[in-house]
FIVEXTOR-336114 format. One record per residue: residue number from 1; x, y, z of N, C-alpha, C in turn. Coordinates in steps of 0.05 Angstrom, whole numbers. Layout:
<rs>
R  num    n.px    n.py    n.pz   ca.px   ca.py   ca.pz    c.px    c.py    c.pz
R  NUM       X       Y       Z       X       Y       Z       X       Y       Z
...
</rs>
This chain:
<rs>
R  num    n.px    n.py    n.pz   ca.px   ca.py   ca.pz    c.px    c.py    c.pz
R    1    3404    1217    5779    3390    1243    5781    3360    1240    5786
R    2    3349    1257    5802    3320    1258    5806    3308    1269    5780
R    3    3283    1260    5774    3270    1268    5749    3251    1291    5755
R    4    3253    1312    5738    3235    1335    5740    3218    1337    5715
R    5    3192    1343    5720    3174    1347    5697    3159    1373    5701
R    6    3155    1387    5679    3138    1411    5679    3128    1416    5651
R    7    3106    1432    5649    3094    1438    5623    3086    1467    5621
R    8    3083    1476    5596    3074    1503    5591    3053    1502    5569
R    9    3032    1517    5571    3012    1519    5550    3021    1537    5528
R   10    3015    1530    5503    3021    1547    5480    3000    1568    5477
R   11    2997    1585    5497    2974    1604    5497    2982    1632    5489
R   12    3006    1637    5480    3014    1664    5472    3044    1668    5476
R   13    3053    1692    5471    3081    1698    5473    3090    1695    5502
R   14    3114    1684    5506    3125    1683    5533    3134    1711    5540
R   15    3129    1719    5565    3135    1746    5574    3154    1746    5597
R   16    3161    1770    5605    3181    1773    5626    3173    1760    5652
R   17    3148    1761    5659    3138    1748    5683    3142    1718    5682
R   18    3137    1706    5659    3141    1677    5655    3170    1670    5660
R   19    3188    1685    5648    3216    1679    5650    3227    1682    5678
R   20    3221    1705    5691    3232    1710    5717    3219    1692    5738
R   21    3194    1686    5735    3180    1670    5755    3183    1640    5752
R   22    3188    1630    5727    3188    1601    5723    3212    1592    5706
R   23    3214    1602    5682    3232    1589    5663    3262    1593    5670
R   24    3268    1614    5684    3296    1617    5693    3304    1593    5711
R   25    3284    1583    5727    3289    1561    5744    3289    1534    5729
R   26    3273    1533    5707    3275    1509    5690    3303    1506    5680
R   27    3316    1528    5672    3343    1527    5662    3362    1516    5683
R   28    3359    1526    5708    3377    1516    5729    3373    1486    5734
R   29    3348    1477    5733    3341    1449    5739    3351    1430    5718
R   30    3355    1439    5694    3364    1421    5672    3393    1411    5677
R   31    3408    1425    5694    3435    1416    5700    3437    1398    5724
R   32    3416    1397    5740    3417    1381    5765    3397    1358    5766
R   33    3380    1357    5745    3359    1336    5745    3357    1324    5717
R   34    3344    1301    5715    3335    1291    5689    3310    1306    5683
R   35    3312    1325    5664    3290    1344    5660    3273    1337    5635
R   36    3247    1336    5639    3228    1332    5618    3209    1356    5618
R   37    3209    1371    5596    3192    1395    5593    3174    1391    5569
R   38    3148    1398    5574    3128    1391    5554    3111    1416    5547
R   39    3105    1418    5521    3086    1439    5512    3058    1426    5513
R   40    3042    1434    5532    3017    1419    5538    2994    1430    5522
R   41    2993    1422    5496    2972    1432    5479    2945    1420    5485
R   42    2944    1396    5497    2918    1384    5505    2905    1401    5527
R   43    2921    1413    5545    2910    1431    5565    2900    1456    5552
R   44    2913    1465    5531    2905    1490    5518    2878    1490    5505
R   45    2867    1466    5499    2841    1464    5486    2818    1462    5506
R   46    2824    1466    5532    2802    1465    5552    2789    1492    5555
R   47    2799    1512    5540    2786    1539    5540    2782    1546    5511
R   48    2766    1566    5505    2762    1574    5477    2788    1582    5464
R   49    2793    1573    5439    2818    1578    5425    2813    1577    5395
R   50    2832    1586    5380    2830    1586    5351    2847    1562    5340
R   51    2834    1542    5329    2849    1518    5320    2868    1525    5297
R   52    2863    1547    5283    2880    1555    5260    2907    1566    5270
R   53    2907    1577    5294    2932    1589    5304    2947    1571    5324
R   54    2934    1549    5333    2947    1532    5353    2973    1520    5344
R   55    2975    1510    5319    3001    1498    5310    3023    1519    5311
R   56    3018    1543    5302    3039    1563    5302    3047    1571    5330
R   57    3027    1573    5348    3033    1580    5375    3049    1558    5389
R   58    3043    1534    5382    3059    1511    5393    3088    1512    5384
R   59    3091    1518    5358    3118    1520    5347    3133    1543    5360
R   60    3120    1566    5362    3134    1590    5373    3140    1586    5403
R   61    3124    1571    5417    3130    1565    5445    3155    1548    5447
R   62    3158    1529    5429    3182    1513    5428    3206    1530    5422
R   63    3203    1548    5403    3225    1566    5396    3233    1583    5420
R   64    3213    1594    5434    3219    1611    5457    3234    1595    5479
R   65    3225    1570    5484    3238    1554    5505    3267    1548    5498
R   66    3272    1543    5473    3299    1537    5464    3316    1563    5465
R   67    3303    1585    5460    3318    1611    5458    3326    1621    5486
R   68    3311    1614    5507    3318    1624    5533    3342    1609    5546
R   69    3349    1586    5533    3372    1572    5544    3367    1543    5551
R   70    3344    1533    5546    3340    1504    5550    3355    1489    5529
R   71    3370    1469    5537    3389    1454    5520    3377    1427    5513
R   72    3371    1423    5487    3359    1397    5479    3378    1373    5484
R   73    3404    1379    5489    3423    1357    5495    3420    1349    5525
R   74    3408    1366    5541    3405    1361    5569    3377    1353    5577
R   75    3357    1362    5561    3329    1358    5569    3314    1341    5548
R   76    3290    1333    5555    3272    1321    5536    3250    1342    5532
R   77    3248    1353    5508    3228    1373    5502    3209    1362    5480
R   78    3183    1362    5486    3164    1350    5468    3136    1363    5470
R   79    3119    1356    5451    3091    1366    5451    3073    1344    5462
R   80    3057    1351    5481    3040    1332    5496    3023    1314    5478
R   81    3010    1326    5458    2992    1310    5441    3007    1290    5423
R   82    3033    1292    5421    3049    1274    5405    3055    1248    5421
R   83    3047    1247    5446    3050    1223    5463    3022    1216    5473
R   84    3008    1199    5459    2980    1194    5465    2975    1181    5492
R   85    2996    1170    5503    2994    1158    5530    2985    1177    5551
R   86    2990    1203    5547    2980    1223    5567    2950    1222    5570
R   87    2936    1222    5547    2907    1221    5548    2896    1195    5558
R   88    2909    1173    5550    2900    1146    5559    2903    1143    5589
R   89    2927    1151    5599    2931    1149    5628    2912    1167    5643
R   90    2906    1190    5632    2887    1209    5646    2860    1195    5649
R   91    2851    1181    5628    2825    1167    5631    2826    1146    5653
R   92    2848    1130    5653    2850    1109    5673    2851    1120    5702
R   93    2866    1142    5705    2868    1154    5732    2842    1167    5739
R   94    2827    1177    5719    2801    1189    5725    2781    1170    5737
R   95    2785    1144    5731    2766    1124    5742    2770    1119    5772
R   96    2792    1129    5783    2796    1126    5812    2797    1153    5827
R   97    2790    1175    5812    2791    1201    5824    2763    1210    5833
R   98    2758    1215    5858    2732    1224    5867    2724    1250    5854
R   99    2699    1252    5847    2688    1277    5835    2691    1300    5853
R  100    2687    1295    5879    2689    1317    5899    2716    1331    5899
R  101    2737    1315    5894    2764    1326    5894    2767    1346    5871
R  102    2755    1340    5848    2757    1357    5825    2740    1382    5828
R  103    2716    1379    5840    2698    1402    5844    2709    1422    5864
R  104    2728    1413    5881    2740    1430    5901    2764    1446    5890
R  105    2773    1439    5866    2796    1452    5856    2790    1482    5851
R  106    2808    1499    5860    2804    1528    5858    2798    1537    5830
R  107    2814    1527    5811    2810    1536    5783    2782    1530    5773
R  108    2771    1506    5779    2745    1499    5770    2724    1516    5784
R  109    2727    1520    5810    2707    1536    5825    2707    1565    5815
R  110    2730    1576    5809    2732    1604    5800    2718    1608    5773
R  111    2720    1588    5756    2711    1591    5728    2683    1579    5723
R  112    2671    1568    5744    2645    1554    5740    2624    1564    5759
R  113    2628    1588    5770    2607    1599    5789    2591    1620    5774
R  114    2571    1630    5787    2554    1652    5776    2541    1643    5750
R  115    2543    1661    5730    2530    1656    5704    2541    1631    5690
R  116    2566    1624    5697    2579    1601    5684    2571    1574    5696
R  117    2557    1576    5719    2550    1551    5733    2532    1534    5715
R  118    2539    1509    5712    2523    1491    5696    2532    1490    5667
R  119    2549    1509    5659    2558    1510    5631    2588    1504    5629
R  120    2601    1500    5651    2630    1495    5651    2635    1469    5636
R  121    2656    1469    5620    2663    1445    5604    2676    1424    5620
R  122    2672    1399    5612    2683    1376    5626    2714    1378    5627
R  123    2726    1388    5605    2755    1391    5604    2766    1407    5627
R  124    2751    1428    5635    2760    1445    5657    2759    1429    5683
R  125    2738    1412    5686    2736    1396    5710    2758    1375    5712
R  126    2764    1362    5690    2783    1339    5690    2812    1348    5684
R  127    2816    1373    5680    2842    1384    5675    2863    1375    5695
R  128    2857    1375    5721    2877    1366    5741    2884    1336    5739
R  129    2866    1320    5729    2872    1291    5725    2892    1288    5702
R  130    2888    1303    5681    2907    1303    5659    2934    1313    5668
R  131    2934    1333    5685    2960    1343    5695    2973    1322    5713
R  132    2958    1307    5728    2969    1286    5744    2981    1264    5726
R  133    2967    1258    5704    2976    1238    5685    3002    1247    5672
R  134    3004    1273    5666    3029    1284    5654    3053    1277    5672
R  135    3049    1281    5698    3071    1278    5717    3077    1249    5723
R  136    3055    1234    5728    3059    1206    5737    3068    1188    5714
R  137    3061    1195    5689    3069    1179    5666    3099    1175    5665
R  138    3114    1195    5674    3143    1193    5674    3155    1188    5701
R  139    3137    1182    5720    3146    1177    5748    3164    1198    5758
R  140    3156    1223    5753    3172    1246    5761    3174    1248    5791
R  141    3198    1256    5801    3202    1260    5829    3196    1289    5838
R  142    3200    1308    5819    3199    1336    5826    3183    1351    5805
R  143    3166    1369    5813    3151    1386    5795    3154    1415    5803
R  144    3167    1432    5787    3170    1460    5794    3144    1475    5790
R  145    3134    1488    5811    3108    1501    5810    3108    1526    5827
R  146    3090    1544    5821    3085    1567    5839    3064    1559    5860
R  147    3060    1576    5879    3041    1570    5901    3013    1564    5890
R  148    3005    1577    5868    2978    1573    5858    2974    1545    5846
R  149    2996    1530    5842    2994    1503    5830    2997    1481    5851
R  150    3002    1488    5876    3007    1468    5896    2983    1449    5899
R  151    2959    1460    5896    2935    1443    5899    2935    1421    5878
R  152    2944    1427    5854    2945    1407    5833    2965    1385    5839
R  153    2988    1393    5850    3008    1373    5857    2999    1355    5880
R  154    2985    1367    5899    2974    1351    5921    2954    1331    5910
R  155    2938    1338    5890    2919    1319    5879    2934    1297    5864
R  156    2955    1304    5850    2971    1283    5837    2983    1264    5857
R  157    2991    1273    5880    3002    1256    5901    2980    1238    5912
R  158    2956    1249    5915    2933    1233    5925    2926    1210    5905
R  159    2926    1218    5879    2919    1198    5859    2941    1176    5858
R  160    2966    1184    5860    2988    1164    5860    2985    1145    5884
R  161    2979    1157    5907    2976    1141    5932    2953    1122    5930
R  162    2930    1132    5919    2907    1114    5916    2912    1091    5897
R  163    2925    1098    5874    2931    1077    5855    2950    1056    5867
R  164    2970    1065    5881    2989    1047    5894    2976    1028    5914
R  165    2957    1040    5930    2943    1024    5950    2924    1004    5938
R  166    2912    1012    5915    2892     995    5903    2903     974    5884
R  167    2925     981    5870    2935     962    5850    2964     954    5854
R  168    2978     964    5874    3005     957    5878    3024     980    5872
R  169    3047     980    5885    3065    1003    5883    3073    1007    5854
R  170    3068    1032    5844    3073    1038    5816    3086    1066    5813
R  171    3074    1086    5827    3082    1113    5823    3096    1125    5848
R  172    3118    1139    5844    3128    1155    5867    3109    1179    5871
R  173    3107    1189    5895    3091    1213    5899    3107    1238    5893
R  174    3100    1252    5873    3117    1275    5864    3118    1297    5885
R  175    3141    1309    5888    3145    1331    5907    3144    1357    5892
R  176    3131    1377    5903    3131    1404    5890    3158    1417    5895
R  177    3169    1429    5875    3193    1446    5878    3182    1475    5876
R  178    3179    1487    5899    3166    1513    5900    3185    1534    5888
R  179    3177    1545    5866    3195    1565    5853    3195    1591    5868
R  180    3217    1606    5864    3220    1631    5878    3195    1648    5875
R  181    3183    1656    5897    3158    1671    5896    3162    1699    5885
R  182    3166    1701    5859    3170    1727    5846    3146    1735    5830
R  183    3132    1756    5837    3108    1764    5823    3115    1790    5808
R  184    3115    1787    5781    3119    1811    5764    3092    1821    5756
R  185    3087    1846    5762    3060    1857    5759    3056    1869    5731
R  186    3031    1872    5723    3024    1884    5698    3035    1912    5695
R  187    3045    1919    5671    3055    1946    5666    3033    1966    5667
R  188    3009    1958    5659    2986    1976    5659    2973    1979    5686
R  189    2968    1956    5699    2955    1956    5725    2973    1942    5745
R  190    2989    1957    5760    3009    1944    5778    2998    1929    5801
R  191    2971    1928    5803    2959    1912    5825    2950    1884    5814
R  192    2955    1879    5788    2949    1853    5776    2975    1840    5767
R  193    2976    1814    5768    2999    1799    5758    3002    1801    5728
R  194    3027    1804    5718    3031    1804    5690    3021    1779    5677
R  195    3005    1782    5656    2993    1758    5644    2990    1761    5614
R  196    2992    1738    5600    2989    1738    5571    2960    1745    5563
R  197    2941    1742    5581    2914    1748    5575    2908    1778    5575
R  198    2926    1794    5586    2923    1823    5585    2928    1834    5557
R  199    2923    1860    5554    2931    1873    5529    2961    1873    5527
R  200    2972    1876    5503    3001    1874    5499    3015    1897    5514
R  201    3001    1918    5521    3013    1940    5536    3019    1932    5565
R  202    3007    1910    5574    3010    1902    5602    3034    1884    5607
R  203    3047    1874    5586    3070    1856    5590    3092    1861    5570
R  204    3116    1853    5577    3139    1854    5559    3143    1826    5549
R  205    3138    1821    5523    3144    1795    5512    3174    1793    5509
R  206    3184    1768    5512    3213    1764    5510    3222    1771    5482
R  207    3204    1771    5463    3211    1777    5435    3208    1806    5427
R  208    3199    1823    5446    3195    1851    5440    3222    1865    5431
R  209    3220    1881    5411    3243    1897    5403    3249    1919    5423
R  210    3274    1930    5424    3280    1951    5443    3262    1975    5442
R  211    3253    1983    5418    3235    2006    5416    3208    2001    5429
R  212    3199    1976    5427    3173    1969    5439    3176    1967    5470
R  213    3199    1956    5479    3204    1955    5508    3204    1983    5519
R  214    3218    2001    5506    3220    2029    5515    3192    2042    5517
R  215    3176    2037    5496    3149    2048    5495    3132    2038    5519
R  216    3134    2012    5524    3118    2001    5546    3127    2010    5573
R  217    3153    2011    5577    3164    2020    5603    3158    2049    5608
R  218    3160    2065    5587    3154    2094    5589    3125    2099    5598
R  219    3107    2081    5591    3079    2085    5597    3071    2074    5625
R  220    3090    2061    5639    3084    2050    5665    3076    2072    5685
R  221    3056    2067    5702    3048    2087    5722    3072    2092    5741
R  222    3077    2118    5746    3100    2124    5764    3093    2147    5783
R  223    3067    2151    5787    3059    2172    5807    3069    2164    5834
R  224    3082    2183    5848    3094    2177    5874    3075    2186    5896
R  225    3082    2178    5920    3067    2186    5944    3079    2211    5956
R  226    3097    2224    5941    3109    2249    5951    3133    2245    5968
R  227    3147    2223    5964    3171    2217    5980    3164    2202    6005
R  228    3184    2194    6020    3180    2178    6044    3184    2149    6040
R  229    3174    2133    6058    3180    2104    6057    3158    2088    6043
R  230    3135    2100    6037    3113    2086    6024    3114    2091    5994
R  231    3115    2069    5978    3114    2071    5949    3087    2064    5939
R  232    3079    2077    5917    3054    2069    5904    3059    2042    5889
R  233    3037    2027    5883    3041    2002    5869    3057    2005    5843
R  234    3052    2027    5828    3066    2031    5803    3096    2034    5807
R  235    3103    2050    5828    3131    2054    5834    3144    2028    5844
R  236    3130    2013    5860    3140    1987    5870    3146    1969    5846
R  237    3129    1969    5826    3132    1952    5803    3157    1960    5787
R  238    3162    1986    5785    3186    1995    5771    3211    1985    5785
R  239    3211    1988    5812    3234    1979    5827    3238    1949    5827
R  240    3215    1934    5826    3217    1905    5825    3232    1897    5799
R  241    3226    1910    5777    3239    1904    5752    3268    1913    5753
R  242    3273    1936    5765    3300    1946    5767    3318    1926    5782
R  243    3308    1914    5803    3324    1896    5819    3332    1871    5803
R  244    3317    1864    5782    3324    1841    5766    3344    1847    5744
R  245    3345    1873    5736    3361    1879    5712    3383    1900    5716
R  246    3384    1913    5739    3403    1934    5744    3418    1928    5770
R  247    3444    1936    5771    3460    1930    5794    3450    1942    5819
R  248    3456    1930    5841    3445    1937    5867    3451    1966    5875
R  249    3476    1974    5870    3485    2001    5878    3468    2023    5864
R  250    3463    2019    5838    3447    2038    5823    3418    2039    5833
R  251    3407    2015    5838    3380    2014    5848    3378    2028    5875
R  252    3397    2025    5893    3397    2038    5919    3398    2068    5916
R  253    3413    2078    5896    3414    2107    5891    3387    2118    5884
R  254    3373    2103    5866    3347    2112    5858    3326    2110    5881
R  255    3329    2089    5898    3311    2087    5921    3315    2111    5940
R  256    3340    2119    5944    3345    2142    5961    3333    2168    5948
R  257    3335    2170    5922    3323    2193    5909    3292    2193    5912
R  258    3281    2169    5911    3252    2166    5915    3244    2175    5943
R  259    3260    2167    5963    3254    2175    5990    3255    2206    5993
R  260    3274    2218    5980    3278    2247    5982    3258    2263    5964
R  261    3245    2248    5946    3227    2262    5928    3241    2276    5905
R  262    3265    2268    5899    3281    2282    5877    3284    2264    5853
R  263    3272    2241    5853    3276    2222    5831    3263    2232    5805
R  264    3276    2227    5783    3266    2234    5756    3258    2208    5742
R  265    3232    2202    5741    3224    2176    5730    3228    2173    5700
R  266    3230    2195    5686    3237    2194    5658    3264    2181    5654
R  267    3283    2189    5670    3310    2178    5669    3310    2149    5678
R  268    3296    2143    5700    3294    2116    5711    3283    2097    5690
R  269    3262    2104    5677    3249    2087    5657    3267    2082    5633
R  270    3282    2103    5625    3301    2100    5603    3322    2080    5610
R  271    3334    2082    5634    3354    2064    5642    3344    2036    5645
R  272    3320    2033    5655    3307    2007    5659    3302    1994    5632
R  273    3290    2009    5613    3284    1998    5587    3309    1989    5572
R  274    3331    2004    5574    3356    1996    5562    3367    1971    5574
R  275    3365    1969    5600    3376    1945    5614    3360    1920    5606
R  276    3334    1922    5605    3317    1899    5597    3323    1891    5568
R  277    3324    1911    5550    3329    1905    5522    3356    1892    5518
R  278    3377    1902    5532    3403    1890    5530    3404    1861    5541
R  279    3389    1856    5563    3388    1829    5574    3375    1809    5556
R  280    3354    1819    5541    3339    1801    5523    3351    1799    5495
R  281    3373    1814    5490    3385    1813    5463    3393    1785    5454
R  282    3407    1769    5471    3414    1742    5462    3390    1725    5456
R  283    3368    1729    5471    3344    1714    5466    3332    1721    5438
R  284    3330    1747    5433    3319    1756    5407    3336    1746    5384
R  285    3362    1746    5387    3379    1737    5366    3376    1707    5360
R  286    3375    1691    5381    3372    1662    5378    3344    1656    5367
R  287    3324    1670    5377    3297    1665    5368    3294    1671    5338
R  288    3306    1693    5329    3304    1700    5301    3316    1678    5283
R  289    3338    1666    5292    3351    1644    5277    3334    1619    5277
R  290    3322    1612    5300    3306    1588    5301    3280    1590    5286
R  291    3269    1614    5284    3244    1617    5269    3248    1611    5239
R  292    3273    1614    5230    3280    1608    5203    3288    1579    5199
R  293    3291    1564    5221    3300    1536    5220    3278    1518    5231
R  294    3256    1518    5218    3233    1502    5228    3240    1472    5229
R  295    3256    1463    5209    3263    1435    5209    3279    1427    5234
R  296    3297    1445    5242    3313    1439    5266    3296    1437    5291
R  297    3277    1455    5294    3258    1455    5317    3241    1430    5316
R  298    3231    1423    5292    3214    1399    5289    3230    1374    5296
R  299    3255    1373    5289    3272    1350    5295    3275    1347    5326
R  300    3280    1370    5339    3283    1370    5368    3258    1359    5382
R  301    3235    1370    5373    3209    1361    5384    3204    1331    5377
R  302    3211    1323    5353    3207    1295    5345    3224    1277    5362
R  303    3249    1284    5365    3267    1267    5382    3257    1266    5411
R  304    3247    1289    5420    3237    1290    5448    3213    1273    5451
R  305    3195    1273    5432    3170    1257    5433    3177    1227    5432
R  306    3197    1220    5415    3205    1192    5414    3217    1182    5440
R  307    3233    1199    5453    3245    1191    5478    3223    1190    5500
R  308    3205    1210    5500    3184    1210    5520    3165    1186    5516
R  309    3159    1180    5491    3141    1158    5485    3151    1131    5495
R  310    3177    1127    5494    3188    1102    5504    3182    1099    5534
R  311    3187    1120    5549    3181    1118    5578    3151    1116    5583
R  312    3135    1131    5567    3106    1131    5571    3094    1104    5565
R  313    3104    1091    5544    3094    1064    5537    3099    1044    5559
R  314    3123    1046    5571    3130    1027    5593    3112    1031    5617
R  315    3107    1057    5624    3090    1062    5647    3062    1054    5642
R  316    3051    1060    5619    3023    1054    5613    3019    1023    5612
R  317    3038    1009    5601    3036     980    5601    3035     968    5629
R  318    3051     979    5647    3052     971    5674    3025     977    5688
R  319    3014    1001    5683    2989    1009    5694    2966     990    5685
R  320    2965     985    5659    2943     969    5648    2945     940    5658
R  321    2969     930    5660    2973     903    5671    2962     901    5699
R  322    2969     921    5716    2960     920    5743    2930     925    5746
R  323    2918     939    5726    2889     944    5727    2874     921    5714
R  324    2888     902    5703    2875     879    5690    2865     884    5662
R  325    2877     905    5650    2870     911    5622    2890     899    5603
R  326    2882     880    5586    2901     866    5569    2893     870    5540
</rs>
């Protein structure tokens, strides 16, 4: 099997956009690849955060991943900081990574311009090197990413290529597995992508109760353009969600009503909220059980870290030998 690696930051509750855009494909890949999935807490500290809540957020992220259907018997699930080789390899790879490559990264440029120029933290600059280390440490063949992460994968490929040329063949060049380009927009502002950084009104957390889901869906913008073929962003967002949770025939009926200007969005939102709540019911049930079984979750993460550490130690030993570090 080809090896797949990916990570998620413990930066808040997993939401519908996360699941539909990424984690649903993680589930598929666990059956066709040797899958290693990591909670990247070292990446999470590159921005302001509360150290008192980080442990709980890390635990809940693990619970969420297990609740969506990731199978610990099929995958290796672990916490990044529990395998110190990630940080050590990142330093070694940083010694061969040109500064210009890092300064050109979109994420760094976006967050270090204007008033922030000159005050950006080093962690933000070197974040892509740590990401490359995450991937190369396990000699991953495939990395599932969205289009916004392709630049990071290309840098990882460049670093692998440069290391191989300079010190001898060590790393395969990881291939991006471009995930289905599905953009779920904010419930509050349908022209922005759904994000954990928004207010809770802007996203549906996978753990939301049915009453909360109904409340959030009911508040979605649904002003129409008066019928016809052009939909407003709010209406487009409603239909995007409907296509994921409601059968095609029903969605087509509502689209026809929208064209005719006869659609009743109160009914549409009720049907949509019920469909989403029903779809997430198994997740909520499993999550509630796992939250009460902290020892079970800790054991899964501990076993995952032990398995990951074995591979990481072998790779780091090979890297240090080739670099002349004894």
